[in-house]
C-alpha positions as CSV (number, residue, x, y, z in Angstrom):
1,X,63.9,81.1,158.1
2,X,60.2,80.3,156.2
3,X,60.0,80.9,152.1
4,X,56.9,81.5,150.6
5,X,55.4,78.5,148.7
6,X,57.8,78.3,145.3
7,X,56.3,79.0,141.6
8,X,56.3,75.8,139.5
9,X,54.2,76.6,137.2
10,X,55.1,75.7,133.4
11,X,57.3,78.7,132.2
12,X,58.7,79.5,135.5
13,X,62.5,79.1,135.6
14,X,63.0,78.5,140.2
15,X,66.9,78.4,139.7
16,X,69.2,77.8,142.4
17,X,68.5,81.1,143.9
18,X,65.0,79.5,145.4
19,X,66.0,75.8,145.4
20,X,69.3,76.0,147.1
21,X,67.8,77.8,150.6
22,X,65.0,74.4,150.2
23,X,67.9,72.4,150.4
24,X,69.9,74.1,153.1
25,X,66.8,73.7,155.5
26,X,66.6,70.4,154.9
27,X,63.6,69.9,152.9
28,X,62.7,67.1,150.8
29,X,62.9,68.2,147.2
30,X,61.9,64.6,145.8
31,X,58.4,66.8,145.6
32,X,59.6,69.4,143.5
33,X,61.8,67.2,141.2
34,X,58.4,65.4,141.0
35,X,56.6,68.2,140.1
36,X,59.4,69.2,137.3
37,X,59.5,65.7,135.8
38,X,55.4,65.9,135.0
39,X,55.8,69.1,133.9
40,X,58.6,67.6,131.3
41,X,56.3,64.6,130.2
42,X,53.5,66.9,129.5
43,X,56.2,69.1,127.5
44,X,59.0,67.8,126.6
45,X,60.1,71.5,125.5
46,X,59.6,73.0,128.8
47,X,63.2,74.2,128.9
48,X,62.3,75.4,132.9
49,X,61.6,72.4,134.2
50,X,64.1,70.3,132.9
51,X,66.8,72.6,134.3
52,X,65.4,73.2,137.7
53,X,64.9,69.3,137.7
54,X,68.7,69.3,136.7
55,X,69.8,71.6,139.8
56,X,67.3,70.0,141.9
57,X,69.6,66.9,141.2
58,X,73.1,67.6,141.5
59,X,71.6,69.5,144.8
60,X,70.3,65.9,146.4
61,X,74.3,64.4,144.9
62,X,73.3,63.3,141.5
63,X,76.3,65.2,139.8
64,X,76.3,62.8,136.6
65,X,72.5,62.5,136.3
66,X,71.8,66.1,137.1
67,X,74.5,67.2,134.2
68,X,72.7,64.8,131.6
69,X,69.5,66.7,132.3
70,X,71.2,70.5,131.9
71,X,72.5,69.3,128.9
72,X,68.3,68.3,128.1
73,X,67.7,71.7,129.0
74,X,69.8,73.6,127.2
75,X,69.5,71.4,124.0
76,X,65.6,73.1,123.7
77,X,66.9,77.0,125.0
78,X,69.9,78.6,126.2
79,X,68.0,81.8,127.2
80,X,66.6,82.3,130.7
81,X,65.0,84.8,132.4
82,X,66.0,84.8,136.0
83,X,64.3,87.6,137.6
84,X,61.6,90.1,136.3
85,X,61.7,93.6,137.7
86,X,59.5,96.6,136.1
87,X,60.7,100.0,138.2
88,X,61.5,102.7,136.2
89,X,65.4,102.6,137.6
90,X,65.7,98.8,136.9
91,X,69.2,97.5,135.6
92,X,68.4,94.8,132.7
93,X,71.6,92.4,133.9
94,X,72.9,89.5,131.4
95,X,74.7,87.0,132.8
96,X,76.8,84.7,130.6
97,X,77.0,81.5,131.9
98,X,78.1,77.8,130.9
99,X,77.0,74.3,132.0
100,X,78.5,72.9,134.7
101,X,78.4,71.9,138.2
102,X,76.6,74.6,141.3
103,X,79.8,76.2,141.5
104,X,80.6,76.1,137.7
105,X,78.7,79.5,137.6
106,X,78.5,82.7,140.2
107,X,75.1,82.5,141.8
108,X,74.5,86.2,141.0
109,X,70.7,86.0,141.4
110,X,71.6,86.0,145.3
111,X,73.2,89.5,145.1
112,X,70.0,90.6,143.0
113,X,67.4,88.8,144.6
114,X,65.5,92.0,146.6
115,X,66.9,94.8,144.1
116,X,65.2,96.6,141.1
117,X,67.6,94.3,138.6
118,X,66.1,92.1,135.8
119,X,68.1,89.3,135.6
120,X,69.0,87.1,132.4
121,X,71.0,83.9,132.1
122,X,72.6,83.3,128.8
123,X,74.3,79.5,128.6
124,X,77.7,79.8,126.2
125,X,78.8,75.8,125.4
126,X,82.1,75.1,125.2
127,X,83.3,75.5,121.6
128,X,80.7,77.1,120.3
129,X,80.4,81.4,119.4
130,X,77.9,83.6,121.2
131,X,74.7,83.6,120.3
132,X,73.4,86.0,117.1
133,X,70.7,87.2,119.5
134,X,71.3,87.7,123.0
135,X,68.8,89.2,125.6
136,X,68.6,92.9,125.8
137,X,70.6,94.5,128.4
138,X,71.8,97.5,130.2
139,X,75.4,95.2,131.8
140,X,76.8,92.3,130.9
141,X,77.7,90.4,133.7
142,X,80.2,87.2,132.9
143,X,79.6,84.7,136.1
144,X,82.1,81.9,134.7
145,X,84.3,80.8,137.3
146,X,87.8,80.0,136.5
147,X,88.1,75.8,136.4
148,X,90.4,74.2,133.8
149,X,87.7,73.2,131.8
150,X,86.3,76.6,131.7
151,X,89.6,78.3,131.0
152,X,89.5,78.4,127.0
153,X,86.1,79.6,127.4
154,X,87.4,82.5,129.1
155,X,90.3,83.3,126.7
156,X,87.8,83.2,123.9
157,X,85.2,85.5,125.7
158,X,88.0,88.0,126.0
159,X,88.2,88.4,122.6
160,X,84.5,88.5,121.9
161,X,83.8,91.0,124.8
162,X,86.6,93.5,124.1
163,X,84.3,95.8,122.1
164,X,81.1,94.7,123.5
165,X,78.7,97.6,123.1
166,X,77.4,97.5,126.5
167,X,79.4,97.8,130.1
168,X,81.1,94.2,131.2
169,X,82.0,93.5,134.6
170,X,83.8,90.6,135.7
171,X,86.2,90.6,132.3
172,X,86.8,86.8,131.6
173,X,90.4,87.6,131.5
174,X,90.8,88.8,134.9
175,X,88.4,85.8,136.2
176,X,91.2,83.5,134.4
177,X,93.5,85.1,136.7
178,X,91.8,83.8,140.0
179,X,93.5,80.7,139.0
180,X,95.7,79.5,142.1
181,X,99.2,79.5,140.7
182,X,98.5,82.6,138.6
183,X,97.0,84.3,141.8
184,X,100.3,83.3,143.7
185,X,102.4,85.3,140.9
186,X,100.1,88.0,141.4
187,X,99.9,88.8,144.7
188,X,102.9,86.8,146.1
189,X,105.0,89.9,146.8
190,X,102.0,92.4,148.6
191,X,103.2,93.5,151.7
192,X,101.3,92.0,154.8
193,X,99.8,89.3,152.5
194,X,100.6,85.7,152.3
195,X,99.2,83.2,149.3
196,X,100.9,80.1,149.2
197,X,102.3,78.7,146.2
198,X,100.7,76.1,144.6
199,X,102.1,73.5,141.8
200,X,100.3,71.2,139.2
201,X,101.4,67.9,139.5
202,X,100.7,64.8,137.8
203,X,99.5,61.7,140.0
204,X,103.0,59.9,138.9
205,X,104.9,62.7,141.0
206,X,102.7,62.2,143.3
207,X,103.3,58.6,143.6
208,X,107.3,59.3,143.3
209,X,106.9,61.7,146.7
210,X,105.2,58.8,148.3
211,X,107.3,56.0,147.4
212,X,109.9,58.5,148.4
213,X,111.5,58.7,145.2
214,X,110.9,62.1,144.8
215,X,111.7,65.4,147.3
216,X,108.9,67.7,147.7
217,X,111.2,70.7,147.2
218,X,111.5,68.8,143.4
219,X,107.9,69.6,142.8
220,X,107.0,73.1,144.8
221,X,110.2,75.4,145.2
222,X,111.0,75.6,148.7
223,X,108.8,73.3,150.2
224,X,108.5,70.3,152.5
225,X,106.3,68.1,154.4
226,X,103.6,68.7,155.3
227,X,101.5,69.7,152.1
228,X,98.4,69.8,151.3
229,X,96.7,68.1,148.4
230,X,93.6,68.2,146.1
231,X,92.2,67.4,142.6
232,X,92.4,70.1,139.9
233,X,89.2,71.5,139.7
234,X,88.0,70.6,143.0
235,X,86.0,72.9,145.4
236,X,84.5,72.9,149.1
237,X,87.1,70.8,150.6
238,X,86.8,67.9,148.0
239,X,89.7,65.3,148.6
240,X,91.7,68.2,149.7
241,X,94.2,67.0,152.6
242,X,96.8,67.6,154.4
243,X,99.7,65.6,153.8
244,X,102.3,65.3,157.2
245,X,104.8,63.0,155.5
246,X,105.1,60.0,152.2
247,X,102.8,57.4,154.0
248,X,100.1,60.1,154.5
249,X,100.6,60.6,150.3
250,X,100.4,57.4,149.2
251,X,97.6,56.4,151.4
252,X,95.7,59.5,149.7
253,X,96.6,58.4,146.3
254,X,95.5,55.0,147.3
255,X,91.7,56.3,147.6
256,X,91.3,59.4,145.5
257,X,91.0,58.8,142.1
258,X,92.3,61.7,139.2
259,X,95.8,62.1,137.4
260,X,96.0,66.1,138.0
261,X,96.4,67.6,141.4
262,X,97.3,70.8,142.9
263,X,99.9,70.8,145.4
264,X,100.4,73.8,148.1
265,X,102.6,74.5,151.5
266,X,100.7,74.2,154.6
267,X,100.4,77.4,156.5
268,X,99.7,77.0,160.5
269,X,97.3,80.0,161.1
270,X,96.1,78.9,164.6
271,X,94.8,81.9,166.4
272,X,96.4,81.9,170.2
273,X,93.1,80.0,171.3
274,X,94.5,77.3,169.2
275,X,91.2,77.9,166.6
276,X,91.4,78.3,163.2
277,X,89.6,80.9,161.6
278,X,88.4,81.6,157.9
279,X,87.0,84.8,156.4
280,X,84.7,85.2,153.5
281,X,85.0,88.9,152.3
282,X,83.6,90.4,149.5
283,X,85.2,93.3,147.2
284,X,82.4,94.9,145.2
285,X,84.3,97.5,142.9
286,X,87.1,97.4,145.2
287,X,85.3,97.8,148.7
288,X,85.6,95.4,151.1
289,X,82.5,93.8,152.9
290,X,82.2,91.0,155.2
291,X,80.5,87.7,154.2
292,X,81.1,85.4,157.1
293,X,83.5,84.3,159.3
294,X,84.0,80.2,160.9
295,X,85.6,78.9,163.6
296,X,86.8,75.2,164.3
297,X,89.6,73.2,165.6
298,X,90.4,71.6,162.1
299,X,93.0,73.6,159.5
300,X,90.2,72.8,156.8
301,X,87.1,75.1,157.6
302,X,83.4,75.3,155.6
303,X,80.8,76.8,157.1
304,X,78.7,74.2,157.2
305,X,81.2,72.0,159.2
306,X,82.5,74.8,161.9
307,X,79.3,74.0,164.0
308,X,78.8,77.6,164.0
309,X,74.7,76.3,164.8
310,X,75.7,74.3,168.1
311,X,77.9,77.3,169.2
312,X,76.6,80.7,170.9
313,X,80.3,81.6,171.9
314,X,81.2,81.2,167.8
315,X,78.0,83.2,166.8
316,X,78.4,86.0,168.9
317,X,82.2,86.3,167.6
318,X,81.0,86.2,164.1
319,X,78.5,88.7,164.6
320,X,81.0,91.0,166.3
321,X,83.1,90.3,163.4
322,X,80.6,91.4,161.3
323,X,79.5,94.8,162.7
324,X,82.8,95.8,163.7
325,X,84.2,94.8,160.1
326,X,85.0,98.4,159.2
327,X,87.0,99.3,161.7
328,X,88.4,95.9,162.4
329,X,88.9,93.2,159.9
330,X,89.3,95.7,157.0
331,X,91.3,98.1,158.9
332,X,93.9,95.8,159.7
333,X,94.3,94.5,156.1
334,X,93.4,97.9,154.2
335,X,96.5,98.1,152.4
336,X,96.3,94.1,151.3
337,X,93.0,94.4,150.5
338,X,94.0,97.2,148.1
339,X,96.5,95.6,146.3
340,X,94.3,92.9,145.7
341,X,91.9,94.6,143.6
342,X,94.6,96.8,142.1
343,X,96.4,93.8,140.5
344,X,93.0,91.9,140.1
345,X,90.7,94.5,139.4
346,X,87.4,92.5,139.1
347,X,84.2,94.1,139.6
348,X,82.9,91.5,141.9
349,X,85.3,89.4,143.8
350,X,85.0,86.6,146.8
351,X,88.5,85.8,149.1
352,X,88.5,83.3,151.2
353,X,91.0,83.7,153.5
354,X,92.7,84.2,157.0
355,X,94.9,85.9,159.8
356,X,98.7,84.7,159.7
357,X,100.1,84.2,163.4
358,X,101.9,87.5,162.9
359,X,98.9,89.5,161.9
360,X,98.9,89.2,158.1
361,X,96.3,88.4,155.6
362,X,96.1,85.0,154.3
363,X,94.2,84.2,151.3
364,X,93.4,81.0,150.2
365,X,91.2,81.1,147.3
366,X,90.2,84.0,145.2
367,X,86.6,83.1,143.2
368,X,83.8,85.5,142.1
369,X,81.8,82.3,142.2
370,X,81.6,81.7,145.8
371,X,77.9,81.7,147.5
372,X,77.6,84.7,149.1
373,X,73.9,84.2,150.4
374,X,71.3,85.2,153.4
375,X,69.8,81.8,154.1
376,X,71.0,81.6,157.6
377,X,68.3,82.3,160.5
378,X,68.0,85.7,161.7
379,X,67.0,84.5,164.8
380,X,70.1,82.4,165.5
381,X,72.7,84.7,163.2
382,X,70.9,88.5,164.0
383,X,74.4,90.6,162.4
384,X,73.9,88.5,159.1
385,X,71.0,90.1,157.6
386,X,72.4,93.5,158.0
387,X,76.0,92.5,156.6
388,X,74.0,90.8,153.8
389,X,72.4,94.0,152.9
390,X,75.5,95.8,152.4
391,X,76.8,93.5,150.0
392,X,73.7,93.4,147.8
393,X,73.2,97.4,147.7
394,X,76.8,97.9,146.8
395,X,76.5,95.3,144.3
396,X,73.1,97.1,143.2
397,X,74.6,100.2,143.3
398,X,77.1,99.5,140.8
399,X,75.4,97.9,138.3
400,X,73.6,101.6,138.8
401,X,77.1,103.3,138.3
402,X,77.8,100.9,135.0
403,X,74.7,101.2,133.4
404,X,74.2,105.3,132.9
405,X,77.7,104.5,131.8
406,X,76.6,102.7,128.7
407,X,80.2,102.1,127.5
408,X,82.3,98.9,128.1
409,X,85.4,100.6,129.8
410,X,87.3,97.9,128.1
């Protein structure tokens, strides 16, 4: 996929929408980083340069350095214009964000990249009130994902936005409900849906499990080995591992830092051919759309490690999934997906899921901040562009509908 040379002129923000595709394609971002450093040296108040530099650093894997540069940018300014639009039907969207890594905020820019939408972002710092003046907007979109660190902010925003003068999409109180344990409480009794129970545990409890001094059922009711363990607030498979016995847990703790963890039962969701299939589904105003499907021989699937680009057979199956989604996957799980939206009525929600061996919907994670994009090369993934356009069109139509009401439904 060839993208136009990015505009790096002062006052212009590239943002994740333009920087991530470059990283996705394997481009060397170092020259861009040097340009941002040069801009900041010429004008230390060039907040866009600092913010883009922070994104580049995080895309390169330098998280701590990237967060420090991000903090520098936000000391200068909290509000940024991510996308302009001049059409008569253009909707002005304000995304509320908060400082953090690349998974802290929903990358809404991908959803409106080709739409008649003007997108601005304002960063809210933990412990601080909303700025007295916010950019003018027709719709406010809360782009902050749930995590232990953002929960207090989401709780505070729920109070501040309850009587907001404009429509609010993705109410913060609902985002907070995507927490793994809370989501289990919401959805565990939905017919045709399976979601694994999750318990928050301390390192000392895992050490007791590893030493045989504690049973799994003592921290996770009704469970036994194998289990899945991950650090709290980890995403994208970071330090996520399957434990088949106490010895596995002992080895895991020896190599994994952290004090707080999540533990869940392991669900074997292999298909009859021995392969695991993981689906990314998007609910826009409750309507389901297909984003992608990954196939792997390993249970821990992420699209980039599933070998989709190396296998024409996998890509063909994914293409069929995308093209036949409405009459296939969505039809099979229609009632379960309706129940998810009824119990967690977020305006925009991403669901990572699989299918149980008896044909049920197996929900892994609910996260409105997961990336939904069209970065894959169309010549290799010919079914992707049309599938992505459906999501983007539905998202823009929802923005248009909410903007016309002019009211906060809350």
